[in-house]
PDB file as gemmi writes it, atoms N, CA and C in Angstrom:
CRYST1    1.000    1.000    1.000  90.00  90.00  90.00 P 1                      
ATOM      1  N   GLU A   1    -125.027 -15.191 -78.058  1.00  0.00           N  
ATOM      2  CA  GLU A   1    -124.057 -14.138 -77.544  1.00  0.00           C  
ATOM      3  C   GLU A   1    -124.656 -13.544 -76.079  1.00  0.00           C  
ATOM      4  N   VAL A   2    -125.784 -12.981 -76.131  1.00  0.00           N  
ATOM      5  CA  VAL A   2    -126.346 -12.262 -74.987  1.00  0.00           C  
ATOM      6  C   VAL A   2    -126.215 -13.022 -73.910  1.00  0.00           C  
ATOM      7  N   ALA A   3    -126.530 -14.274 -73.691  1.00  0.00           N  
ATOM      8  CA  ALA A   3    -126.275 -14.973 -72.424  1.00  0.00           C  
ATOM      9  C   ALA A   3    -124.899 -15.020 -72.138  1.00  0.00           C  
ATOM     10  N   ARG A   4    -123.954 -15.212 -72.905  1.00  0.00           N  
ATOM     11  CA  ARG A   4    -122.731 -15.434 -72.896  1.00  0.00           C  
ATOM     12  C   ARG A   4    -122.139 -14.309 -72.167  1.00  0.00           C  
ATOM     13  N   ASP A   5    -122.485 -12.843 -72.794  1.00  0.00           N  
ATOM     14  CA  ASP A   5    -122.195 -11.738 -72.215  1.00  0.00           C  
ATOM     15  C   ASP A   5    -122.663 -11.241 -70.765  1.00  0.00           C  
ATOM     16  N   HIS A   6    -123.872 -11.828 -70.803  1.00  0.00           N  
ATOM     17  CA  HIS A   6    -124.404 -11.300 -69.304  1.00  0.00           C  
ATOM     18  C   HIS A   6    -124.362 -12.532 -68.258  1.00  0.00           C  
ATOM     19  N   ALA A   7    -124.052 -13.442 -68.783  1.00  0.00           N  
ATOM     20  CA  ALA A   7    -123.974 -14.780 -67.383  1.00  0.00           C  
ATOM     21  C   ALA A   7    -122.918 -15.632 -68.128  1.00  0.00           C  
ATOM     22  N   PRO A   8    -121.559 -15.110 -68.089  1.00  0.00           N  
ATOM     23  CA  PRO A   8    -120.370 -15.949 -68.715  1.00  0.00           C  
ATOM     24  C   PRO A   8    -120.482 -17.392 -68.043  1.00  0.00           C  
ATOM     25  N   ASP A   9    -120.772 -17.632 -66.723  1.00  0.00           N  
ATOM     26  CA  ASP A   9    -120.481 -18.863 -66.261  1.00  0.00           C  
ATOM     27  C   ASP A   9    -121.746 -19.878 -66.294  1.00  0.00           C  
ATOM     28  N   ALA A  10    -122.693 -19.379 -66.865  1.00  0.00           N  
ATOM     29  CA  ALA A  10    -124.024 -19.952 -66.979  1.00  0.00           C  
ATOM     30  C   ALA A  10    -123.891 -21.274 -68.202  1.00  0.00           C  
ATOM     31  N   ALA A  11    -124.131 -22.358 -67.855  1.00  0.00           N  
ATOM     32  CA  ALA A  11    -124.281 -23.471 -68.837  1.00  0.00           C  
ATOM     33  C   ALA A  11    -125.080 -22.940 -70.200  1.00  0.00           C  
ATOM     34  N   ARG A  12    -124.387 -23.138 -71.376  1.00  0.00           N  
ATOM     35  CA  ARG A  12    -125.127 -22.882 -72.593  1.00  0.00           C  
ATOM     36  C   ARG A  12    -125.442 -24.052 -73.352  1.00  0.00           C  
ATOM     37  N   ALA A  13    -126.257 -23.859 -74.206  1.00  0.00           N  
ATOM     38  CA  ALA A  13    -126.523 -25.185 -75.141  1.00  0.00           C  
ATOM     39  C   ALA A  13    -127.189 -24.674 -76.534  1.00  0.00           C  
ATOM     40  N   LEU A  14    -126.802 -25.282 -77.660  1.00  0.00           N  
ATOM     41  CA  LEU A  14    -127.050 -25.019 -79.040  1.00  0.00           C  
ATOM     42  C   LEU A  14    -127.886 -25.753 -79.205  1.00  0.00           C  
ATOM     43  N   ILE A  15    -129.160 -25.516 -79.932  1.00  0.00           N  
ATOM     44  CA  ILE A  15    -130.183 -26.565 -80.178  1.00  0.00           C  
ATOM     45  C   ILE A  15    -130.179 -26.707 -81.742  1.00  0.00           C  
ATOM     46  N   ILE A  16    -129.767 -28.175 -82.108  1.00  0.00           N  
ATOM     47  CA  ILE A  16    -129.838 -28.350 -83.335  1.00  0.00           C  
ATOM     48  C   ILE A  16    -130.998 -29.073 -83.883  1.00  0.00           C  
ATOM     49  N   GLY A  17    -131.450 -28.553 -85.067  1.00  0.00           N  
ATOM     50  CA  GLY A  17    -132.652 -28.689 -85.869  1.00  0.00           C  
ATOM     51  C   GLY A  17    -132.409 -30.024 -86.842  1.00  0.00           C  
ATOM     52  N   GLY A  18    -131.540 -30.303 -87.097  1.00  0.00           N  
ATOM     53  CA  GLY A  18    -131.106 -31.609 -88.044  1.00  0.00           C  
ATOM     54  C   GLY A  18    -129.908 -32.489 -87.412  1.00  0.00           C  
ATOM     55  N   PRO A  19    -129.317 -33.246 -88.239  1.00  0.00           N  
ATOM     56  CA  PRO A  19    -128.351 -34.002 -87.736  1.00  0.00           C  
ATOM     57  C   PRO A  19    -127.068 -32.994 -87.373  1.00  0.00           C  
ATOM     58  N   PRO A  20    -126.642 -33.415 -86.253  1.00  0.00           N  
ATOM     59  CA  PRO A  20    -125.368 -32.679 -86.126  1.00  0.00           C  
ATOM     60  C   PRO A  20    -124.070 -32.656 -86.857  1.00  0.00           C  
ATOM     61  N   ASP A  21    -123.798 -31.485 -87.336  1.00  0.00           N  
ATOM     62  CA  ASP A  21    -122.502 -31.449 -88.451  1.00  0.00           C  
ATOM     63  C   ASP A  21    -121.762 -30.725 -87.941  1.00  0.00           C  
ATOM     64  N   VAL A  22    -120.290 -30.647 -88.744  1.00  0.00           N  
ATOM     65  CA  VAL A  22    -119.471 -30.073 -88.301  1.00  0.00           C  
ATOM     66  C   VAL A  22    -119.679 -28.654 -87.964  1.00  0.00           C  
ATOM     67  N   GLU A  23    -120.200 -27.581 -88.609  1.00  0.00           N  
ATOM     68  CA  GLU A  23    -120.872 -26.587 -88.627  1.00  0.00           C  
ATOM     69  C   GLU A  23    -121.318 -26.368 -87.307  1.00  0.00           C  
ATOM     70  N   ASP A  24    -122.324 -27.003 -86.996  1.00  0.00           N  
ATOM     71  CA  ASP A  24    -122.967 -26.976 -85.484  1.00  0.00           C  
ATOM     72  C   ASP A  24    -121.935 -27.254 -84.398  1.00  0.00           C  
ATOM     73  N   LEU A  25    -121.170 -27.884 -84.478  1.00  0.00           N  
ATOM     74  CA  LEU A  25    -119.983 -28.161 -83.426  1.00  0.00           C  
ATOM     75  C   LEU A  25    -118.983 -26.836 -83.424  1.00  0.00           C  
ATOM     76  N   ARG A  26    -118.715 -26.511 -84.699  1.00  0.00           N  
ATOM     77  CA  ARG A  26    -118.120 -25.159 -84.641  1.00  0.00           C  
ATOM     78  C   ARG A  26    -118.636 -23.897 -84.198  1.00  0.00           C  
ATOM     79  N   VAL A  27    -119.872 -23.833 -84.135  1.00  0.00           N  
ATOM     80  CA  VAL A  27    -120.797 -22.719 -83.827  1.00  0.00           C  
ATOM     81  C   VAL A  27    -120.849 -22.801 -82.211  1.00  0.00           C  
ATOM     82  N   ALA A  28    -121.236 -24.009 -81.960  1.00  0.00           N  
ATOM     83  CA  ALA A  28    -121.217 -24.622 -80.284  1.00  0.00           C  
ATOM     84  C   ALA A  28    -119.782 -24.077 -79.545  1.00  0.00           C  
ATOM     85  N   ALA A  29    -118.740 -24.336 -80.251  1.00  0.00           N  
ATOM     86  CA  ALA A  29    -117.627 -24.066 -79.565  1.00  0.00           C  
ATOM     87  C   ALA A  29    -117.279 -22.688 -79.436  1.00  0.00           C  
ATOM     88  N   GLU A  30    -117.541 -21.913 -80.615  1.00  0.00           N  
ATOM     89  CA  GLU A  30    -117.388 -20.406 -80.849  1.00  0.00           C  
ATOM     90  C   GLU A  30    -118.194 -19.776 -79.413  1.00  0.00           C  
ATOM     91  N   LEU A  31    -119.358 -20.385 -79.421  1.00  0.00           N  
ATOM     92  CA  LEU A  31    -120.234 -19.725 -78.515  1.00  0.00           C  
ATOM     93  C   LEU A  31    -119.958 -20.130 -76.973  1.00  0.00           C  
ATOM     94  N   GLY A  32    -119.020 -20.972 -76.798  1.00  0.00           N  
ATOM     95  CA  GLY A  32    -118.762 -21.746 -75.280  1.00  0.00           C  
ATOM     96  C   GLY A  32    -119.993 -22.453 -74.782  1.00  0.00           C  
ATOM     97  N   CYS A  33    -120.295 -23.176 -75.837  1.00  0.00           N  
ATOM     98  CA  CYS A  33    -121.944 -24.093 -75.358  1.00  0.00           C  
ATOM     99  C   CYS A  33    -121.177 -25.487 -74.909  1.00  0.00           C  
ATOM    100  N   THR A  34    -121.630 -25.922 -73.860  1.00  0.00           N  
ATOM    101  CA  THR A  34    -121.122 -27.402 -73.344  1.00  0.00           C  
ATOM    102  C   THR A  34    -122.323 -28.337 -73.730  1.00  0.00           C  
ATOM    103  N   TRP A  35    -123.624 -27.568 -73.697  1.00  0.00           N  
ATOM    104  CA  TRP A  35    -124.590 -28.618 -74.259  1.00  0.00           C  
ATOM    105  C   TRP A  35    -124.882 -28.426 -75.596  1.00  0.00           C  
ATOM    106  N   LEU A  36    -125.400 -29.746 -76.174  1.00  0.00           N  
ATOM    107  CA  LEU A  36    -126.186 -29.790 -77.497  1.00  0.00           C  
ATOM    108  C   LEU A  36    -127.395 -30.359 -77.353  1.00  0.00           C  
ATOM    109  N   ASN A  37    -128.532 -29.639 -77.466  1.00  0.00           N  
ATOM    110  CA  ASN A  37    -129.889 -30.187 -77.531  1.00  0.00           C  
ATOM    111  C   ASN A  37    -130.068 -30.583 -78.995  1.00  0.00           C  
ATOM    112  N   VAL A  38    -130.742 -31.988 -79.175  1.00  0.00           N  
ATOM    113  CA  VAL A  38    -130.553 -32.435 -80.402  1.00  0.00           C  
ATOM    114  C   VAL A  38    -131.942 -33.236 -80.720  1.00  0.00           C  
ATOM    115  N   ASP A  39    -132.637 -33.296 -81.679  1.00  0.00           N  
ATOM    116  CA  ASP A  39    -134.026 -33.881 -82.286  1.00  0.00           C  
ATOM    117  C   ASP A  39    -133.249 -35.370 -81.825  1.00  0.00           C  
ATOM    118  N   LYS A  40    -134.120 -35.917 -81.156  1.00  0.00           N  
ATOM    119  CA  LYS A  40    -133.876 -37.393 -80.778  1.00  0.00           C  
ATOM    120  C   LYS A  40    -133.760 -38.279 -81.892  1.00  0.00           C  
ATOM    121  N   THR A  41    -134.405 -37.861 -83.004  1.00  0.00           N  
ATOM    122  CA  THR A  41    -134.133 -38.539 -84.299  1.00  0.00           C  
ATOM    123  C   THR A  41    -133.113 -38.906 -84.673  1.00  0.00           C  
ATOM    124  N   TYR A  42    -132.117 -37.848 -84.403  1.00  0.00           N  
ATOM    125  CA  TYR A  42    -130.463 -38.048 -84.975  1.00  0.00           C  
ATOM    126  C   TYR A  42    -129.579 -38.565 -84.009  1.00  0.00           C  
ATOM    127  N   LEU A  43    -129.983 -38.895 -82.776  1.00  0.00           N  
ATOM    128  CA  LEU A  43    -129.164 -39.576 -81.785  1.00  0.00           C  
ATOM    129  C   LEU A  43    -128.939 -40.983 -81.753  1.00  0.00           C  
ATOM    130  N   THR A  44    -128.217 -41.645 -82.616  1.00  0.00           N  
ATOM    131  CA  THR A  44    -127.917 -42.827 -82.830  1.00  0.00           C  
ATOM    132  C   THR A  44    -126.827 -43.163 -81.722  1.00  0.00           C  
ATOM    133  N   PRO A  45    -126.611 -44.467 -81.486  1.00  0.00           N  
ATOM    134  CA  PRO A  45    -125.805 -44.605 -80.531  1.00  0.00           C  
ATOM    135  C   PRO A  45    -124.158 -44.349 -81.323  1.00  0.00           C  
ATOM    136  N   ALA A  46    -123.893 -44.072 -82.300  1.00  0.00           N  
ATOM    137  CA  ALA A  46    -122.375 -43.572 -82.648  1.00  0.00           C  
ATOM    138  C   ALA A  46    -122.597 -42.105 -82.632  1.00  0.00           C  
ATOM    139  N   VAL A  47    -123.643 -41.530 -83.267  1.00  0.00           N  
ATOM    140  CA  VAL A  47    -123.840 -39.809 -83.239  1.00  0.00           C  
ATOM    141  C   VAL A  47    -123.680 -39.824 -81.574  1.00  0.00           C  
ATOM    142  N   THR A  48    -124.330 -40.006 -80.805  1.00  0.00           N  
ATOM    143  CA  THR A  48    -124.006 -39.512 -79.311  1.00  0.00           C  
ATOM    144  C   THR A  48    -122.527 -39.955 -78.892  1.00  0.00           C  
ATOM    145  N   ARG A  49    -122.188 -41.098 -79.051  1.00  0.00           N  
ATOM    146  CA  ARG A  49    -120.699 -41.509 -78.885  1.00  0.00           C  
ATOM    147  C   ARG A  49    -119.771 -40.319 -78.969  1.00  0.00           C  
ATOM    148  N   ASP A  50    -119.889 -39.973 -80.524  1.00  0.00           N  
ATOM    149  CA  ASP A  50    -119.295 -38.900 -81.214  1.00  0.00           C  
ATOM    150  C   ASP A  50    -119.123 -37.761 -80.581  1.00  0.00           C  
ATOM    151  N   LEU A  51    -120.433 -37.239 -80.213  1.00  0.00           N  
ATOM    152  CA  LEU A  51    -120.374 -35.609 -79.557  1.00  0.00           C  
ATOM    153  C   LEU A  51    -120.167 -35.843 -78.173  1.00  0.00           C  
ATOM    154  N   LEU A  52    -120.476 -37.093 -77.446  1.00  0.00           N  
ATOM    155  CA  LEU A  52    -119.679 -37.235 -76.014  1.00  0.00           C  
ATOM    156  C   LEU A  52    -118.101 -37.181 -76.303  1.00  0.00           C  
ATOM    157  N   GLY A  53    -117.690 -37.997 -76.931  1.00  0.00           N  
ATOM    158  CA  GLY A  53    -116.195 -37.565 -77.166  1.00  0.00           C  
ATOM    159  C   GLY A  53    -115.632 -36.476 -77.495  1.00  0.00           C  
ATOM    160  N   LYS A  54    -116.328 -35.772 -77.963  1.00  0.00           N  
ATOM    161  CA  LYS A  54    -116.148 -34.203 -78.249  1.00  0.00           C  
ATOM    162  C   LYS A  54    -116.302 -33.391 -77.159  1.00  0.00           C  
ATOM    163  N   GLY A  55    -116.678 -33.748 -76.265  1.00  0.00           N  
ATOM    164  CA  GLY A  55    -116.708 -33.021 -74.888  1.00  0.00           C  
ATOM    165  C   GLY A  55    -118.220 -32.262 -74.556  1.00  0.00           C  
ATOM    166  N   PHE A  56    -119.068 -32.678 -75.523  1.00  0.00           N  
ATOM    167  CA  PHE A  56    -120.363 -32.067 -75.258  1.00  0.00           C  
ATOM    168  C   PHE A  56    -121.339 -32.903 -74.293  1.00  0.00           C  
ATOM    169  N   ARG A  57    -121.993 -32.219 -73.578  1.00  0.00           N  
ATOM    170  CA  ARG A  57    -123.561 -33.048 -72.788  1.00  0.00           C  
ATOM    171  C   ARG A  57    -124.287 -32.909 -73.925  1.00  0.00           C  
ATOM    172  N   ILE A  58    -125.324 -33.667 -73.853  1.00  0.00           N  
ATOM    173  CA  ILE A  58    -126.398 -33.979 -74.603  1.00  0.00           C  
ATOM    174  C   ILE A  58    -127.953 -33.962 -73.933  1.00  0.00           C  
ATOM    175  N   GLY A  59    -128.485 -33.129 -74.577  1.00  0.00           N  
ATOM    176  CA  GLY A  59    -130.113 -32.815 -74.415  1.00  0.00           C  
ATOM    177  C   GLY A  59    -130.662 -33.649 -75.607  1.00  0.00           C  
ATOM    178  N   ALA A  60    -132.017 -34.250 -75.252  1.00  0.00           N  
ATOM    179  CA  ALA A  60    -132.702 -34.955 -76.459  1.00  0.00           C  
ATOM    180  C   ALA A  60    -134.051 -34.111 -76.352  1.00  0.00           C  
ATOM    181  N   TRP A  61    -134.644 -34.068 -77.782  1.00  0.00           N  
ATOM    182  CA  TRP A  61    -135.920 -33.329 -77.555  1.00  0.00           C  
ATOM    183  C   TRP A  61    -136.638 -34.180 -78.966  1.00  0.00           C  
ATOM    184  N   THR A  62    -137.992 -33.996 -79.117  1.00  0.00           N  
ATOM    185  CA  THR A  62    -138.823 -33.911 -78.024  1.00  0.00           C  
ATOM    186  C   THR A  62    -139.187 -35.721 -77.891  1.00  0.00           C  
ATOM    187  N   VAL A  63    -139.076 -36.013 -76.469  1.00  0.00           N  
ATOM    188  CA  VAL A  63    -139.020 -37.388 -76.081  1.00  0.00           C  
ATOM    189  C   VAL A  63    -140.196 -37.408 -75.417  1.00  0.00           C  
ATOM    190  N   ASN A  64    -141.444 -38.249 -75.612  1.00  0.00           N  
ATOM    191  CA  ASN A  64    -142.547 -38.455 -74.757  1.00  0.00           C  
ATOM    192  C   ASN A  64    -143.123 -39.825 -74.582  1.00  0.00           C  
ATOM    193  N   ASP A  65    -141.968 -40.623 -75.039  1.00  0.00           N  
ATOM    194  CA  ASP A  65    -141.897 -42.370 -74.721  1.00  0.00           C  
ATOM    195  C   ASP A  65    -140.933 -42.348 -73.689  1.00  0.00           C  
ATOM    196  N   PRO A  66    -141.558 -42.972 -72.420  1.00  0.00           N  
ATOM    197  CA  PRO A  66    -140.691 -43.072 -71.261  1.00  0.00           C  
ATOM    198  C   PRO A  66    -139.576 -44.228 -71.714  1.00  0.00           C  
ATOM    199  N   ASP A  67    -139.847 -45.163 -72.436  1.00  0.00           N  
ATOM    200  CA  ASP A  67    -138.827 -46.392 -72.935  1.00  0.00           C  
ATOM    201  C   ASP A  67    -137.800 -45.593 -73.678  1.00  0.00           C  
ATOM    202  N   GLN A  68    -138.456 -44.945 -74.578  1.00  0.00           N  
ATOM    203  CA  GLN A  68    -137.321 -43.918 -75.534  1.00  0.00           C  
ATOM    204  C   GLN A  68    -136.197 -43.318 -74.504  1.00  0.00           C  
ATOM    205  N   ALA A  69    -136.952 -42.663 -73.757  1.00  0.00           N  
ATOM    206  CA  ALA A  69    -136.200 -41.695 -72.560  1.00  0.00           C  
ATOM    207  C   ALA A  69    -135.074 -42.725 -71.933  1.00  0.00           C  
ATOM    208  N   VAL A  70    -135.301 -43.764 -71.464  1.00  0.00           N  
ATOM    209  CA  VAL A  70    -134.326 -44.466 -70.704  1.00  0.00           C  
ATOM    210  C   VAL A  70    -133.338 -45.063 -71.695  1.00  0.00           C  
ATOM    211  N   GLY A  71    -133.848 -45.071 -72.995  1.00  0.00           N  
ATOM    212  CA  GLY A  71    -132.812 -45.816 -74.051  1.00  0.00           C  
ATOM    213  C   GLY A  71    -131.866 -44.735 -74.138  1.00  0.00           C  
ATOM    214  N   LEU A  72    -132.430 -43.619 -74.550  1.00  0.00           N  
ATOM    215  CA  LEU A  72    -131.259 -42.350 -74.240  1.00  0.00           C  
ATOM    216  C   LEU A  72    -130.429 -41.901 -73.517  1.00  0.00           C  
ATOM    217  N   ALA A  73    -130.948 -41.945 -72.187  1.00  0.00           N  
ATOM    218  CA  ALA A  73    -130.231 -41.799 -70.917  1.00  0.00           C  
ATOM    219  C   ALA A  73    -128.797 -43.118 -70.743  1.00  0.00           C  
ATOM    220  N   ARG A  74    -129.525 -44.164 -71.330  1.00  0.00           N  
ATOM    221  CA  ARG A  74    -128.519 -45.320 -71.342  1.00  0.00           C  
ATOM    222  C   ARG A  74    -127.216 -44.843 -72.309  1.00  0.00           C  
ATOM    223  N   LEU A  75    -127.772 -44.036 -73.289  1.00  0.00           N  
ATOM    224  CA  LEU A  75    -126.396 -43.968 -74.289  1.00  0.00           C  
ATOM    225  C   LEU A  75    -125.449 -42.791 -73.918  1.00  0.00           C  
ATOM    226  N   GLY A  76    -126.233 -41.951 -72.818  1.00  0.00           N  
ATOM    227  CA  GLY A  76    -125.323 -40.989 -72.323  1.00  0.00           C  
ATOM    228  C   GLY A  76    -126.042 -39.500 -72.459  1.00  0.00           C  
ATOM    229  N   VAL A  77    -127.425 -39.449 -72.667  1.00  0.00           N  
ATOM    230  CA  VAL A  77    -127.870 -38.397 -72.936  1.00  0.00           C  
ATOM    231  C   VAL A  77    -128.660 -38.149 -71.302  1.00  0.00           C  
ATOM    232  N   GLU A  78    -127.892 -36.791 -70.875  1.00  0.00           N  
ATOM    233  CA  GLU A  78    -128.555 -36.248 -69.653  1.00  0.00           C  
ATOM    234  C   GLU A  78    -129.531 -35.430 -69.413  1.00  0.00           C  
ATOM    235  N   CYS A  79    -130.199 -35.007 -70.744  1.00  0.00           N  
ATOM    236  CA  CYS A  79    -131.356 -34.312 -70.537  1.00  0.00           C  
ATOM    237  C   CYS A  79    -132.483 -34.402 -71.332  1.00  0.00           C  
ATOM    238  N   ILE A  80    -133.587 -34.788 -70.941  1.00  0.00           N  
ATOM    239  CA  ILE A  80    -134.872 -35.187 -71.723  1.00  0.00           C  
ATOM    240  C   ILE A  80    -135.682 -34.172 -72.063  1.00  0.00           C  
ATOM    241  N   ILE A  81    -136.058 -33.716 -73.204  1.00  0.00           N  
ATOM    242  CA  ILE A  81    -137.027 -32.631 -73.179  1.00  0.00           C  
ATOM    243  C   ILE A  81    -138.363 -33.243 -73.419  1.00  0.00           C  
ATOM    244  N   THR A  82    -139.358 -32.599 -73.234  1.00  0.00           N  
ATOM    245  CA  THR A  82    -140.463 -33.399 -73.711  1.00  0.00           C  
ATOM    246  C   THR A  82    -141.840 -32.537 -73.215  1.00  0.00           C  
ATOM    247  N   ASP A  83    -143.082 -32.672 -73.880  1.00  0.00           N  
ATOM    248  CA  ASP A  83    -143.883 -31.699 -73.878  1.00  0.00           C  
ATOM    249  C   ASP A  83    -145.220 -32.387 -73.347  1.00  0.00           C  
ATOM    250  N   VAL A  84    -144.701 -33.626 -72.545  1.00  0.00           N  
ATOM    251  CA  VAL A  84    -145.658 -34.282 -71.945  1.00  0.00           C  
ATOM    252  C   VAL A  84    -145.667 -33.778 -70.093  1.00  0.00           C  
ATOM    253  N   ARG A  85    -146.829 -33.585 -69.742  1.00  0.00           N  
ATOM    254  CA  ARG A  85    -147.102 -33.360 -68.443  1.00  0.00           C  
ATOM    255  C   ARG A  85    -146.549 -34.356 -67.397  1.00  0.00           C  
ATOM    256  N   ALA A  86    -145.687 -34.090 -66.466  1.00  0.00           N  
ATOM    257  CA  ALA A  86    -145.558 -35.371 -65.464  1.00  0.00           C  
ATOM    258  C   ALA A  86    -146.834 -35.680 -64.700  1.00  0.00           C  
ATOM    259  N   VAL A  87    -146.882 -37.084 -64.735  1.00  0.00           N  
ATOM    260  CA  VAL A  87    -148.008 -37.548 -63.686  1.00  0.00           C  
ATOM    261  C   VAL A  87    -147.691 -37.941 -62.330  1.00  0.00           C  
ATOM    262  N   PRO A  88    -148.181 -37.095 -61.235  1.00  0.00           N  
ATOM    263  CA  PRO A  88    -147.424 -37.678 -59.899  1.00  0.00           C  
ATOM    264  C   PRO A  88    -147.676 -39.302 -59.586  1.00  0.00           C  
ATOM    265  N   LEU A  89    -146.787 -39.910 -58.898  1.00  0.00           N  
ATOM    266  CA  LEU A  89    -146.846 -40.975 -58.806  1.00  0.00           C  
ATOM    267  C   LEU A  89    -147.517 -41.101 -57.477  1.00  0.00           C  
ATOM    268  N   LEU A  90    -148.258 -42.121 -57.208  1.00  0.00           N  
ATOM    269  CA  LEU A  90    -148.946 -42.448 -55.863  1.00  0.00           C  
ATOM    270  C   LEU A  90    -148.255 -43.679 -55.011  1.00  0.00           C  
TER     271      LEU A  90                                                      
END                                                                             
């Protein structure tokens, strides 16, 4: 609520700790969140399609495997959250 009140035009995300459920979506909508940040474990193709179909943008955490990141991006996940430091390409 603080972010919404102080920066109403800033995009906001709800961080979901388990499988996304109806209550998560209700809270996200109530807070004006346009993003859902979801544990990668729960982002099956069906769940991802459902969330995208409801108008949310999706971030996935914590993705440390590049192949998994590519697979999630192909499902429509737009934000990959990792704790692996990027290595510069030479």
